N, C-alpha and C positions, 0 to 999 in steps of 0.2 A: 681819326681814320681807324676803321675796324682792323683788328690784327688777327692773323691766322698763322698756323704752323704748317710747313710742308717738308717732305723729305727732299734732299738735294737731287735725287734721281727723277723727281717729278718736274724738274725744270730742264727744258731742252729746246734749243733753237729760239730762245726768247719767248717761249710759251710755258705756261704753268697749267698742270692738271691737278686739281685738289682731290684729296682722298674722299672716301664716302662720308666719314664723320664730319669733315670740314664742309663738304658740299651740302650736307643736310643742314648744318648750322647756317650756312649762307642763305639757303632757300627757305627753310621752314621757320627758323628762329628770327633771323634778321631781315628776311624778305628783301634781300638785295636783288638788283636787276642788272642786266647787261649795260655796260657803260659806267657802273659804279666803280670807284677806285678803293682798293684795300692794300694793307701791308701784309706781306707773307714772310715769316722768318724761317730760314732753312735749318735751324738748330745747330749751325756750325759758325755762327757769327755774322751772317749777312741778312739784311732786310731788303726785300724786293717790293717796289711799288708796282702794283698790278691793276690793270683795267680789265674788269670782268667782260668776257665775250659771250659765254653761254652759262646758264645756270640749270641745274638738274641733278641727276644722280652723280655726275662727275663734272663739277663746274670747271670751266677753263678761263684763262685770261692771258693777256699780253703784258710782258714785262716793260715798264716804262723807265725804270731806273733801279740801280743797286747801290746800297750803302753798306759799308762795313761798320760794325758796332764795337765799341770799346767799353762796354758796360759790365764786363766780367771782373770778378775779384782777382787780385794778384795771387791769392791762395788757391791751390788746387786740392780741395778737401775731399777725401774719400771717407764716407761714413760707413763703418762696419757695424751694422745694427742687428742685434739678436732679434729674431722674428717674435713679435708679441701676439697675443690672441686677439680675436675680433678684427675690427677695422682700424686698429691703432696704427698699423704699418702705413696705411693710406695717409693718416694724419702726419706721420713722421716724414714721409716722402714729400708731401705738400709743403710742410713748413721748411724742411731742409732745402727744397728747391728755391723757395722764396729767399732763403738766407744764403744762397750762392753755392751750395754743394756741387761738386763736379761729378761725383759718382756715389751710388749707394750699393753696398754689398750686403744683402740680407744673409744672416748666418744662423745655423742651427747649433744650439749649445746644449749642455747637459740638462739645463732647466727650462729649455724651450717647451712650452705646453702644447702647441699645435703639432699634430702629426698627420702628414698627407703623403700620398703616393707621388713619385717624381713628376708625373704628368700634371698633377694638380698644382704642384709648386710652380711649374712653368706657366700655367694659367694665371696664378697669382702674380707672377713677375710681369706678365703682359699687362695686367690690370694696373699694377703699380707704375709701370712705364707710362701708361695713359694718364695717370694722375700727375706724374712729373711733367708731361707734355702740357697739360691744361694749366698747371701751376706756373710753368715757364711763360706761357702765353699771357696769363693774368698779370704777372708781375713785370712783364716787359723784358724778360731775359732773351738774349739772342741765342744762347746755348741751352740745349735740353740735357740735363744730367742722365747718364746711363744708369739703369736699375738692373742689376744682375739677377739671375735665378738663384734662389737660396741654396746654400751648400754648407757642409759642416765647418765649424770654426777652425778645427784642426787643419783642414785643407787650405783655408785662407792664410792661416799663420805660416804654413809650410811654404807658400809661395814666396814669402820674405821679400815682397816688393819694396824697392828703395823709396825712402821718403826722408825729408829733412827733419820731420817731427812725427813721432808715433805716440799717441796718448791712449792708454787703457783706463777708462773710468771705472772705479771700483769703490763701493761703499765701505769696504774693509771689515765686514762682519763675518765672523767665523761661521760656517754652515752648521746646520743642526747636526748634533752628534759629535761635534768637535768643540763643544763649549759655547753653545749658542748665547748670543748677547754680549760676548766679550769682544772688545775692539782689537783688531789686528793693526799694528803700526803700518801706515801707508808709506812713510819715508819722505813724501813730498806733496805739496799742494799743487794745484794747477798753475798758480801764479809763479811758483818756483821753477816750473818747467818751461815757461814761455820765454823765448829770447826777446830781446828788444826789437829785433827786426829779422826778416827773412828775405832772401833774394826773390826777384820777380818769378812768378810761376812755381814757387816753392810748393812741394807736395807735403800734405799733412794727412795722416791717417788717424781716425778717431774710432775707438772701439767702445760700444755701449752694450751692456748685458740685458737679459730679458727681465720679466717681472720679478723673479726670485734672485736676480743678480747672477754674476758669473761665479762659477765654482772656483775654489782656491787653486785647484790644479790647472784650470784654464788661465787664470791670472799668472801663475808661475810659468806656463808655457809661453804666454805673450812676453813676459819679462825676459825670458831666455832668448827671445827673438829680437830683443832690442827695444821693446815697447816700454815707455815710462808709465808706471802705475800711479795714478793721481786721484786725489779726492777733490771735491769742489765746494766744500763748506760743511756747515753743521747740520744741514738737512739732507735727507735721502730723497732724491728726485725719482718720479715715476719714469719708466723706460721711455714713454712717449714724450716726456719733458726733457730728459737729460740731453739727448742728441741736439735738438734745436737750441737749448740753452747754451751748450758748449759751442755750437756753431756761431751763435750771436757774439759770444765772448771772443772767439778767435777772429771774427770779422772786425770786431771793434778794436782789438789790440793789434792785429797784424794785417787785416784785410782792407775792405773799402767802406766799412760802416763807421765813419769817423764823426 
């Protein structure tokens, strides 16, 4: 059965009104007709079986049944991702959504390459949210992760949001001008910081730097806020690889990818 996503407010009185993008997909791509049955996920954990009544610029349908889904990970992972250049953020959001991330907070760091006006950042955030929506639909998730508008890393660290586990991934290389090429002791590996188990709905925060890595003062600021600074092995991963790789490890060790 074809699967679509809808906002909860588009369901009222047993009827569904699909948004413009989904309506266009229904009509122009799939060429569905009145009477066809589809699944509509509300992004909050519920699937609606819907019989299409009208198709057009705003397709509508009647709800035939509702089921609650329990396909979400017991981990509530927030990925704090430094904004990379180009379309890398779209790839990160897509992969993170498939791997069960609950929220993505794009951050601007000392070595962030991209510089935009605040309004442009909001446009980017809306585009990344659409990517998350499409990825959630593709992989069959009932929940759509929230993607925030980018903001400075210092502001996110200052929020000091509670979490059972906070991991700051750092390659541990001293920045240029401070003895480039020398390794800075990390103190612990990822494996040493992972508990054997976490309670259901445990919150995990994961911080990943940009192409040039986090500056040492940013790492120190995270450590001062209770983040564990960890390395993940002998190889330095690209920024678009590190977040999804760490998410996969977390889901394998503590989540639902067994």
